[in-house]
C-alpha positions as CSV (number, residue, x, y, z in Angstrom):
1,M,-50.1,63.2,61.2
2,I,-49.0,60.0,63.0
3,I,-51.8,58.1,64.9
4,Y,-49.6,55.9,67.0
5,N,-45.9,56.6,68.1
6,E,-44.8,54.2,70.8
7,T,-41.8,52.1,71.9
8,S,-41.6,48.6,70.5
9,S,-42.2,47.3,74.1
10,N,-45.5,49.2,74.4
11,F,-46.5,48.0,70.9
12,L,-45.9,44.4,71.9
13,N,-47.8,44.8,75.1
14,H,-50.8,46.3,73.3
15,V,-50.8,43.3,70.9
16,Y,-50.3,40.7,73.6
17,E,-53.2,42.3,75.6
18,S,-55.3,42.0,72.4
19,N,-56.3,45.7,72.5
20,I,-54.0,47.1,69.7
21,A,-57.1,47.7,67.5
22,Y,-59.0,49.4,70.3
23,V,-56.0,51.7,71.1
24,L,-55.7,52.7,67.4
25,K,-59.5,53.2,67.1
26,E,-59.4,55.6,70.1
27,K,-56.4,57.5,68.7
28,V,-58.0,57.9,65.3
29,Y,-61.0,59.4,67.0
30,Q,-59.0,61.7,69.2
31,K,-56.7,63.0,66.4
32,M,-58.9,62.8,63.3
33,N,-62.4,62.9,64.8
34,K,-63.2,59.8,62.7
35,T,-64.8,56.4,63.4
36,I,-63.2,53.3,62.1
37,S,-65.0,50.7,60.0
38,A,-65.3,47.0,61.1
39,S,-63.2,46.0,58.1
40,E,-60.3,48.3,59.1
41,L,-60.5,47.0,62.7
42,R,-60.2,43.4,61.4
43,S,-57.3,44.4,59.2
44,W,-55.4,45.7,62.3
45,E,-56.3,42.7,64.3
46,N,-55.0,40.4,61.5
47,S,-51.8,42.2,60.4
48,L,-50.4,43.9,63.5
49,P,-49.9,40.6,65.5
50,Q,-47.8,39.4,62.6
51,M,-45.6,42.4,62.9
52,A,-45.4,41.9,66.7
53,K,-44.1,38.4,66.0
54,I,-41.5,39.8,63.6
55,L,-40.2,42.3,66.2
56,R,-40.2,39.7,69.0
57,D,-38.1,37.4,66.8
58,A,-35.8,40.2,65.9
59,D,-35.0,40.5,69.6
60,I,-33.9,44.2,69.4
61,K,-32.7,45.9,72.6
62,N,-33.1,49.5,73.7
63,D,-36.5,50.0,72.2
64,P,-36.8,51.0,68.6
65,H,-40.0,53.0,68.0
66,V,-43.1,51.9,66.1
67,L,-45.2,54.4,64.1
68,L,-48.6,53.2,62.9
69,E,-51.0,54.8,60.5
70,Y,-48.9,57.8,59.3
71,K,-51.5,59.9,57.4
72,L,-49.8,61.6,54.5
73,P,-50.9,65.2,54.5
74,S,-53.8,66.3,52.3
75,T,-54.3,62.6,51.2
76,E,-56.4,59.8,52.5
77,K,-53.3,57.5,52.3
78,R,-51.8,56.2,55.5
79,I,-48.5,54.3,55.9
80,D,-49.2,51.1,57.8
81,F,-46.1,50.6,59.8
82,I,-42.7,52.3,60.4
83,V,-40.0,51.1,62.7
84,T,-37.2,53.5,63.7
85,G,-33.8,52.9,65.4
86,Q,-30.1,52.7,65.0
87,D,-28.0,50.0,63.4
88,E,-24.9,48.5,65.0
89,D,-22.8,51.4,63.6
90,G,-25.0,53.9,65.2
91,K,-26.6,55.1,62.0
92,N,-30.2,56.3,62.1
93,N,-32.7,54.3,60.1
94,A,-36.5,54.2,59.5
95,V,-38.2,51.3,57.7
96,I,-41.6,51.6,56.0
97,I,-43.4,48.3,56.0
98,E,-46.6,48.1,53.9
99,L,-48.8,45.3,55.2
100,K,-51.1,43.2,52.9
101,Q,-53.6,40.4,53.6
102,W,-53.6,39.3,49.9
103,Q,-53.5,35.6,49.1
104,K,-52.9,35.7,45.4
105,A,-52.4,38.2,42.6
106,K,-51.9,38.5,38.8
107,T,-49.8,40.7,36.6
108,S,-51.5,43.5,34.7
109,E,-50.9,46.1,32.1
110,G,-49.5,49.5,33.3
111,D,-46.5,50.6,35.2
112,G,-46.6,49.0,38.7
113,I,-50.2,47.7,38.3
114,V,-51.4,44.2,39.4
115,R,-54.8,42.5,39.8
116,T,-56.0,41.0,43.1
117,F,-59.2,40.3,45.0
118,L,-60.4,43.5,46.7
119,G,-63.8,44.7,47.9
120,G,-65.6,41.6,46.9
121,R,-64.2,41.3,43.4
122,E,-61.0,41.2,41.4
123,R,-59.6,44.7,40.7
124,E,-56.6,46.5,39.4
125,T,-54.4,48.1,42.1
126,V,-50.8,49.1,42.6
127,H,-48.1,46.6,43.3
128,P,-47.1,46.5,47.0
129,A,-43.5,47.3,46.1
130,Y,-44.7,50.3,44.1
131,Q,-46.9,51.4,47.0
132,A,-44.1,51.1,49.6
133,T,-41.7,52.9,47.2
134,S,-44.1,55.7,46.6
135,Y,-44.7,56.3,50.3
136,K,-40.9,56.4,50.9
137,R,-40.5,58.9,48.0
138,Y,-43.3,61.0,49.3
139,L,-41.6,61.4,52.7
140,L,-38.2,62.1,51.1
141,N,-39.8,64.8,48.9
142,F,-42.2,66.4,51.3
143,N,-41.1,65.8,54.9
144,E,-38.6,68.7,55.6
145,S,-36.9,66.9,58.4
146,L,-36.1,63.9,56.2
147,Y,-34.9,65.7,53.1
148,N,-32.8,68.2,55.2
149,D,-31.5,65.6,57.7
150,S,-29.2,63.3,55.7
151,T,-28.4,61.4,58.9
152,I,-31.7,59.4,58.7
153,Q,-31.8,56.6,56.1
154,L,-35.3,55.7,54.9
155,H,-36.0,52.1,53.7
156,S,-39.2,50.4,52.5
157,C,-40.6,46.9,51.9
158,A,-43.9,45.1,51.9
159,Y,-45.0,42.1,54.0
160,L,-47.7,39.8,52.6
161,H,-48.2,37.6,55.6
162,N,-51.0,35.5,54.1
163,Y,-49.5,35.1,50.7
164,I,-47.7,31.8,49.8
165,K,-45.3,32.5,47.1
166,A,-45.7,30.4,43.9
167,K,-43.0,27.8,43.4
168,N,-42.5,28.5,39.7
169,E,-43.4,31.9,38.4
170,E,-44.7,34.3,41.1
171,P,-46.7,37.1,39.4
172,L,-45.7,39.7,42.0
173,L,-42.0,39.0,41.2
174,H,-42.4,39.5,37.5
175,E,-39.5,41.3,35.8
176,S,-41.8,44.2,34.8
177,Y,-41.9,45.2,38.6
178,S,-38.1,44.8,39.0
179,D,-37.3,48.5,39.6
180,Y,-39.8,48.7,42.4
181,L,-38.8,45.4,43.9
182,K,-35.1,46.6,44.1
183,E,-36.2,49.6,46.1
184,S,-38.9,47.8,48.2
185,P,-38.5,44.0,48.4
186,L,-41.4,41.8,49.1
187,F,-41.7,39.3,52.0
188,F,-44.2,36.5,51.8
189,Q,-45.9,34.2,54.4
190,F,-42.8,32.1,55.1
191,D,-40.3,34.9,54.9
192,D,-40.9,36.1,58.4
193,R,-37.4,35.2,59.6
194,E,-35.9,37.0,56.6
195,L,-37.9,40.1,57.4
196,A,-37.0,39.9,61.1
197,K,-33.3,39.6,60.1
198,S,-33.6,42.6,57.8
199,I,-35.3,44.8,60.4
200,K,-32.7,43.8,63.1
201,K,-29.9,44.7,60.8
202,M,-31.3,48.3,60.4
203,V,-32.4,49.0,64.0
204,A,-30.3,46.5,66.0
205,N,-29.3,49.2,68.6
206,G,-32.8,50.5,69.1
207,N,-32.9,54.1,70.4
208,G,-35.7,55.0,67.9
209,K,-37.3,57.8,69.9
210,D,-35.5,60.8,68.4
211,I,-35.8,59.4,64.9
212,A,-39.5,58.9,65.3
213,E,-40.0,62.4,66.7
214,T,-38.0,63.9,63.8
215,I,-40.4,62.2,61.3
216,E,-43.5,63.0,63.2
217,N,-42.6,66.7,63.7
218,G,-41.2,67.2,60.2
219,K,-42.8,70.2,58.4
220,I,-44.5,69.2,55.1
221,R,-43.1,71.1,52.2
222,P,-41.8,70.1,48.7
223,S,-38.1,69.5,48.6
224,K,-35.6,71.4,46.4
225,K,-35.1,68.2,44.4
226,L,-38.9,67.9,43.7
227,V,-39.1,71.6,42.7
228,E,-36.3,71.2,40.2
229,T,-37.9,68.1,38.8
230,V,-41.2,69.8,38.1
231,S,-39.4,72.8,36.6
232,S,-37.4,70.6,34.3
233,L,-40.6,68.8,33.1
234,I,-42.4,72.1,32.3
235,E,-39.7,74.5,31.1
236,G,-38.7,73.9,27.6
237,N,-41.7,71.7,26.9
238,E,-43.6,73.3,24.0
239,E,-46.8,71.8,25.2
240,F,-46.7,74.0,28.2
241,V,-45.6,77.3,26.5
242,L,-47.9,80.2,27.5
243,L,-49.5,82.2,24.7
244,D,-51.2,85.6,24.6
245,E,-54.0,85.6,27.2
246,Q,-52.5,82.6,29.0
247,K,-49.4,84.6,29.7
248,V,-51.4,87.6,30.9
249,A,-53.4,85.4,33.3
250,Y,-50.3,83.7,34.5
251,E,-48.5,87.0,35.3
252,K,-51.6,88.4,37.0
253,V,-51.6,85.4,39.5
254,V,-47.8,85.7,40.0
255,S,-48.3,89.4,40.9
256,I,-51.0,88.5,43.4
257,F,-48.7,85.9,44.9
258,N,-45.9,88.4,45.3
259,K,-48.3,90.9,46.8
260,Y,-49.5,88.2,49.2
261,K,-45.9,87.6,50.4
262,A,-45.7,91.2,51.6
263,Q,-49.2,90.9,53.2
264,T,-49.3,87.5,54.7
265,N,-52.6,87.9,56.5
266,Q,-54.8,88.6,53.5
267,K,-56.5,85.7,51.7
268,H,-56.8,85.9,47.9
269,V,-59.1,84.1,45.6
270,V,-58.5,84.2,41.8
271,L,-61.2,83.2,39.4
272,I,-60.0,82.5,35.9
273,K,-63.1,82.1,33.6
274,G,-62.7,80.3,30.3
275,G,-64.5,77.9,28.0
276,P,-63.2,74.6,26.6
277,G,-59.8,74.9,25.0
278,T,-58.8,78.2,26.4
279,G,-55.6,76.7,27.9
280,K,-56.6,76.7,31.6
281,S,-54.5,73.6,32.5
282,V,-51.4,75.0,30.8
283,I,-51.6,78.1,32.9
284,G,-52.2,76.0,36.0
285,L,-49.2,73.8,35.5
286,N,-46.9,76.8,34.9
287,L,-48.3,78.4,38.0
288,M,-47.5,75.3,40.0
289,S,-44.0,75.3,38.8
290,Y,-43.5,79.0,39.6
291,M,-45.0,78.6,43.1
292,L,-42.7,75.6,43.9
293,K,-39.6,77.5,42.8
294,S,-40.8,80.4,45.0
295,K,-40.8,77.9,48.0
296,A,-44.5,78.0,48.3
297,Y,-46.4,74.9,49.5
298,V,-48.7,74.3,46.5
299,E,-51.0,71.5,45.2
300,Y,-52.9,71.1,42.0
301,I,-56.6,70.0,42.3
302,T,-58.8,68.4,39.8
303,P,-62.2,67.0,40.8
304,N,-62.2,64.6,37.8
305,Q,-60.0,61.6,38.6
306,A,-59.4,60.6,35.0
307,F,-58.4,64.1,34.1
308,R,-56.0,64.2,37.1
309,E,-54.4,60.9,36.0
310,V,-53.9,62.1,32.4
311,L,-52.4,65.4,33.6
312,R,-50.0,63.4,35.8
313,K,-48.9,61.2,32.9
314,K,-48.7,64.0,30.5
315,L,-46.3,65.8,32.9
316,I,-44.3,62.8,34.0
317,G,-44.3,60.9,30.7
318,S,-41.7,58.1,30.7
319,S,-39.4,60.1,32.9
320,G,-40.0,57.9,36.0
321,H,-40.6,60.9,38.3
322,V,-43.3,59.1,40.2
323,E,-43.1,61.5,43.2
324,V,-44.6,64.3,41.1
325,R,-47.9,62.5,41.3
326,N,-48.2,63.6,44.9
327,L,-48.7,67.2,43.9
328,F,-52.0,66.4,42.2
329,K,-55.0,65.9,44.4
330,G,-58.8,65.4,44.3
331,S,-61.2,68.1,45.5
332,A,-62.3,66.0,48.5
333,S,-58.8,66.1,50.0
334,Y,-59.2,69.2,52.2
335,V,-62.0,68.3,54.7
336,D,-59.7,68.3,57.7
337,T,-56.9,70.6,56.5
338,P,-56.2,73.5,59.0
339,E,-56.7,77.1,58.1
340,G,-54.0,78.5,55.7
341,Y,-52.1,75.2,55.7
342,F,-51.1,75.7,52.1
343,D,-49.7,78.8,50.5
344,V,-51.4,78.1,47.1
345,L,-54.0,75.7,45.9
346,I,-54.8,75.6,42.2
347,C,-58.2,74.1,41.3
348,D,-58.8,73.1,37.7
349,E,-62.3,72.3,36.4
350,A,-63.8,74.1,39.5
351,H,-67.3,73.8,38.0
352,R,-67.1,70.1,39.0
353,L,-66.7,70.9,42.7
354,K,-69.2,69.1,45.0
355,E,-71.0,69.6,48.3
356,Q,-68.8,66.8,49.7
357,G,-66.6,64.0,48.4
358,H,-67.8,60.4,47.9
359,M,-68.1,58.7,51.3
360,K,-66.8,61.8,53.0
361,K,-68.3,63.2,56.2
362,K,-70.5,66.2,55.7
363,I,-69.6,69.3,57.7
364,P,-72.5,71.7,58.1
365,G,-72.1,75.0,56.2
366,E,-69.1,73.7,54.2
367,N,-68.6,72.4,50.7
368,Q,-65.5,71.7,48.7
369,A,-65.0,75.3,47.7
370,T,-65.2,76.3,51.4
371,Q,-62.6,73.8,52.3
372,I,-60.1,74.7,49.5
373,I,-60.4,78.5,50.3
374,R,-60.0,77.8,54.0
375,S,-57.0,75.5,53.5
376,S,-55.0,78.0,51.4
377,R,-53.8,81.6,51.5
378,I,-54.2,81.9,47.8
379,S,-56.8,79.9,45.9
380,V,-56.8,79.8,42.1
381,F,-60.0,78.5,40.4
382,F,-60.4,77.7,36.7
383,V,-64.1,77.7,36.1
384,D,-66.6,77.5,33.3
385,D,-70.3,77.8,34.3
386,F,-71.4,76.2,31.0
387,Q,-69.6,72.9,31.7
388,K,-71.8,71.8,34.7
389,I,-73.1,68.4,33.7
390,S,-74.6,67.0,36.9
391,K,-76.9,68.1,39.7
392,K,-74.0,67.4,42.0
393,D,-71.8,70.0,40.4
394,I,-72.0,73.1,42.5
395,G,-69.0,75.0,41.3
396,S,-69.8,78.4,39.7
397,V,-68.4,81.9,39.6
398,D,-71.2,83.1,41.9
399,L,-70.7,80.4,44.5
400,L,-66.9,80.8,44.5
401,K,-67.3,84.6,45.0
402,E,-69.8,84.0,47.8
403,E,-67.5,81.5,49.6
404,A,-64.5,83.8,49.2
405,S,-66.4,86.8,50.7
406,K,-67.5,84.7,53.7
407,Q,-63.8,84.1,54.5
408,G,-62.7,87.7,53.9
409,A,-60.7,86.9,50.8
410,E,-59.8,89.5,48.2
411,I,-61.4,88.4,44.9
412,H,-59.7,88.7,41.5
413,E,-61.5,87.9,38.2
414,L,-59.8,87.1,34.9
415,E,-61.3,85.9,31.6
416,L,-59.9,83.8,28.8
417,D,-61.3,84.0,25.3
418,S,-58.7,82.6,22.8
419,Q,-59.1,79.0,21.7
420,F,-56.2,76.6,21.8
421,R,-58.3,73.5,21.2
422,C,-60.6,72.6,18.2
423,S,-57.8,73.8,15.8
424,G,-58.0,77.2,17.4
425,S,-61.4,77.6,15.7
426,G,-63.4,80.3,17.5
427,N,-66.0,79.8,14.9
428,Y,-66.6,76.1,15.9
429,I,-67.0,77.1,19.6
430,E,-69.4,79.9,18.7
431,W,-71.3,77.5,16.4
432,L,-71.7,75.0,19.2
433,E,-72.9,77.8,21.5
434,S,-75.5,78.8,18.9
435,I,-76.6,75.1,18.6
436,F,-76.9,74.3,22.3
437,N,-77.9,77.7,23.6
438,E,-80.3,78.1,20.7
439,N,-79.1,81.5,19.6
440,K,-81.4,82.5,16.7
441,N,-78.5,83.8,14.5
442,N,-78.3,80.5,12.6
443,L,-74.5,80.8,12.5
444,L,-72.9,78.4,10.0
445,L,-69.8,76.3,10.6
446,E,-66.7,77.6,8.9
447,G,-63.0,77.3,9.3
448,D,-60.4,74.5,9.5
449,F,-62.0,72.4,12.2
450,D,-62.9,68.9,10.9
451,F,-66.6,68.3,11.7
452,K,-68.7,65.6,10.1
453,V,-72.1,64.0,10.6
454,F,-72.5,60.2,10.1
455,S,-75.6,58.2,9.6
456,S,-74.1,55.0,10.9
457,P,-72.3,54.4,14.3
458,H,-70.2,51.7,12.5
459,E,-68.9,54.3,10.0
460,L,-68.2,56.7,12.9
461,K,-66.1,54.0,14.7
462,E,-64.3,53.1,11.5
463,E,-63.3,56.7,10.9
464,I,-62.5,57.8,14.5
465,V,-61.1,54.6,16.1
466,D,-59.7,52.5,13.2
467,R,-58.4,55.3,10.9
468,L,-57.7,58.3,13.1
469,D,-56.8,56.4,16.4
470,G,-59.3,58.6,18.3
471,R,-61.9,57.8,20.9
472,L,-65.6,57.4,20.9
473,L,-67.7,59.3,23.4
474,A,-71.4,59.2,24.2
475,G,-74.1,61.0,26.2
476,Y,-75.4,59.2,29.2
477,A,-78.3,57.7,27.3
478,W,-77.6,54.0,28.2
479,D,-77.4,52.3,31.5
480,W,-73.9,51.3,32.7
481,T,-73.2,47.8,33.9
482,K,-69.9,48.5,35.7
483,D,-69.0,45.0,36.9
484,A,-67.2,42.9,34.3
485,K,-68.2,39.2,33.9
486,D,-65.4,36.8,33.3
487,G,-63.1,39.7,32.7
488,K,-65.3,41.2,29.9
489,L,-67.2,44.5,30.1
490,A,-70.9,44.5,29.2
491,D,-71.8,46.0,25.8
492,D,-74.1,48.6,27.3
493,V,-74.1,51.2,24.4
494,V,-76.4,49.3,22.0
495,I,-78.0,50.8,18.9
496,E,-80.2,47.9,17.8
497,E,-81.2,49.2,14.4
498,H,-77.5,49.2,13.4
499,Q,-76.6,46.1,15.3
500,F,-74.0,48.2,17.1
501,A,-72.8,47.4,20.6
502,L,-69.7,48.5,22.6
503,P,-69.0,48.8,26.3
504,W,-68.7,52.0,28.3
505,N,-65.1,52.7,29.4
506,D,-63.5,50.4,32.0
507,P,-64.2,52.1,35.4
508,N,-61.0,50.5,36.8
509,R,-58.9,52.2,34.2
510,I,-58.6,55.9,35.0
511,D,-56.2,56.3,32.1
512,W,-58.9,55.0,29.7
513,A,-58.5,57.9,27.3
514,I,-54.8,57.1,26.6
515,H,-54.6,53.4,27.1
516,P,-54.3,51.4,23.8
517,E,-56.4,48.5,25.1
518,C,-59.4,50.7,25.7
519,A,-59.8,52.0,22.1
520,N,-63.0,50.0,21.5
521,Q,-64.7,51.4,24.6
522,I,-66.9,54.4,24.8
523,G,-66.1,57.3,27.1
524,C,-68.7,59.0,29.3
525,I,-68.7,62.6,30.3
526,H,-67.4,61.9,33.8
527,T,-64.2,60.3,32.4
528,V,-63.4,62.7,29.6
529,Q,-64.3,66.2,31.0
530,G,-61.1,68.2,30.9
531,L,-59.3,65.9,28.5
532,E,-58.3,66.5,25.0
533,M,-57.7,64.1,22.1
534,E,-56.8,64.7,18.4
535,Y,-60.1,63.3,17.2
536,V,-63.3,62.3,18.9
537,G,-66.5,60.6,17.7
538,V,-69.6,61.6,19.7
539,I,-72.7,59.3,19.8
540,I,-75.7,61.5,20.6
541,G,-78.3,59.2,22.2
542,K,-82.1,59.4,22.5
543,D,-81.8,61.9,25.3
544,L,-81.3,64.7,22.8
545,G,-83.3,65.4,19.7
546,Y,-84.7,68.2,17.5
547,N,-88.2,69.3,16.8
548,E,-88.5,70.6,13.2
549,K,-91.8,72.3,13.8
550,T,-90.7,74.4,16.8
551,K,-87.1,74.7,15.5
552,S,-85.7,73.7,18.9
553,L,-83.8,71.0,20.7
554,I,-85.6,68.4,22.7
555,V,-84.3,66.8,25.9
556,R,-86.0,63.5,26.7
557,R,-85.8,63.0,30.5
558,E,-86.8,59.3,30.3
559,E,-83.8,58.6,28.1
560,F,-81.2,60.2,30.4
561,K,-79.8,57.3,32.4
562,D,-77.3,59.0,34.8
563,K,-79.5,58.7,37.9
564,G,-76.8,60.3,40.2
565,A,-76.6,63.4,37.9
566,R,-80.4,63.8,37.2
567,P,-82.1,66.6,39.0
568,A,-85.6,66.1,40.4
569,K,-88.5,66.5,38.0
570,P,-89.7,70.2,38.0
571,K,-93.1,71.4,39.0
572,K,-95.6,72.2,36.4
573,G,-94.7,75.4,34.5
574,Q,-91.1,75.3,35.6
575,K,-88.2,74.7,33.2
576,D,-86.5,71.3,33.6
577,P,-82.9,71.9,34.8
578,L,-82.0,68.6,33.1
579,E,-82.2,70.4,29.8
580,E,-79.2,72.6,30.6
581,L,-77.2,69.6,31.9
582,V,-77.8,67.5,28.8
583,R,-76.9,70.4,26.5
584,N,-73.8,71.1,28.5
585,T,-72.9,67.4,28.4
586,Y,-73.0,67.2,24.5
587,K,-71.3,70.6,24.1
588,T,-68.5,69.5,26.4
589,L,-68.1,66.1,24.6
590,M,-68.0,67.9,21.2
591,T,-65.1,70.1,22.3
592,R,-62.7,67.3,23.4
593,G,-61.2,67.0,19.9
594,M,-58.2,69.2,19.0
595,K,-58.4,68.5,15.2
596,G,-61.9,67.1,14.6
597,C,-65.2,65.9,16.0
598,Y,-67.5,63.5,14.1
599,V,-71.0,62.7,15.4
600,Y,-73.8,60.1,15.0
601,C,-77.3,61.1,16.1
602,H,-79.9,58.6,17.1
603,D,-82.5,61.3,16.4
604,K,-82.8,61.7,12.6
605,E,-84.2,65.2,12.8
606,L,-81.2,66.3,14.9
607,E,-78.9,64.6,12.3
608,K,-80.6,66.6,9.5
609,Y,-80.4,69.8,11.6
610,L,-76.6,69.4,12.3
611,R,-75.9,68.6,8.7
612,E,-77.7,71.8,7.6
613,R,-76.0,74.0,10.2
614,S,-72.6,72.5,9.4
615,Q,-73.2,72.8,5.6
616,Q,-72.7,69.1,5.2
617,L,-75.6,68.6,2.9
618,N,-75.2,64.9,2.1
């Protein structure tokens, strides 16, 4: 969707009349039914006159066209500025210009990542050249008119009109960003003439109307090149080979898809139920590859941002196929998506679906499950009712069936039992179930899975982090100071009797679980759910204990610090719903390890109980 598509003459007039921000505000409301914040209005008022000056200085005849705020489908991302026209040889061109009001920046770790001042503090964000490049690649891989019409050449750059380039070593021009800078050059505050010259070279003859309409009317569908890329990344990769029940579930969904192609009016909802480590993501990624090859418009949804980022990186690796990222979306991406816009949507970790996304408008009678099912002709949900860890988690088999029925969808249910995590130890999973669901069979831990109980958090860290290169995780039994001071995270996870203190994971690093600099941080349930590591160490805080007299687990409400996840206190005589959430949290944390899980318990009775049940008697 393009908010503004006008001739350059009209754009200049709107700027000179000082009403460009008002015009955009009205168009956003008309086309998206959204109101614009004061900060976004200021951004338009500050940046767009700078581009008006560039176009005026370029002195281009025959009206090139200006496209503003091109909303990339099923994302919240919008391309700031596109100018279209013909060069002196009559070739069709479109130039993406990412506008930034930055004044300074620093280099940072990570591919295409920088640090700058945003939202009141210094944060990590993507390099402007990376951003412009990714938007260009998105259009070339998803806009059918562009990847089928080889007569339109797409270009990209970024204009930092408030940024004075450093005389010596400019951080934004560091060699680590060279690949993106070659594809999308940067223009700084005093580079306005160079930018005007570059734009004029590409659209000197104007006549941008037909090019602009081609872009605006282009159907959004993955290109053949992108389909082949995804297939090459999955096929032949042993990590994504389908085994046993995974293969059965995969083929069932494929057959439903093929049936749908013959009956295009019938919606289908597929519910694939399975606990931790049953290979749900492997099935989902293979399905995405198949659907793409079948020319279906498909996206892969994960409510957990950290899980989504690790999935992307696992798939892309070091191949450089950045455009693949655009196939992965958050569960709040479908608020405004029209009925049946997608052929297939695959939703992993569906138990983490919410009523609405963070800062999203609430539509009466709708939740994220409603929106996903509405937006797609086939919806595939991977769900585990026993991994709900917050009062905000509404996803469940019953809710998904209810929403599917409301929309007249045919419902299919599949179940996965085999374990592909925890060394394939079904006994370990059953043992955890007996611990946290308090089955009275007193099942003992057996098999190859490496489970140990430690009496010291220091010993736990030495084994997991220092020796095994794993990660420490903890229940939400400590407050979280998310703002770093002087670039250092606060040591929130404190166990005073052991003089142990480490910070929670960096909230600005969504790849925390795989980033080497984050090894001495502690992961919380919200950043590790869905992920897997070879070894994990779990710190069980004061929120969970054991009562030797009653032979039962204890959940201490006052020690649970996740205020956003904590349900209201129950009425007298009612069971506290927090008990289930805390148990689910620790059960989920203790299934993140593929080879082993070591634990430290603040509650000594719980430590003794786990030692006895795991047959670790000393």
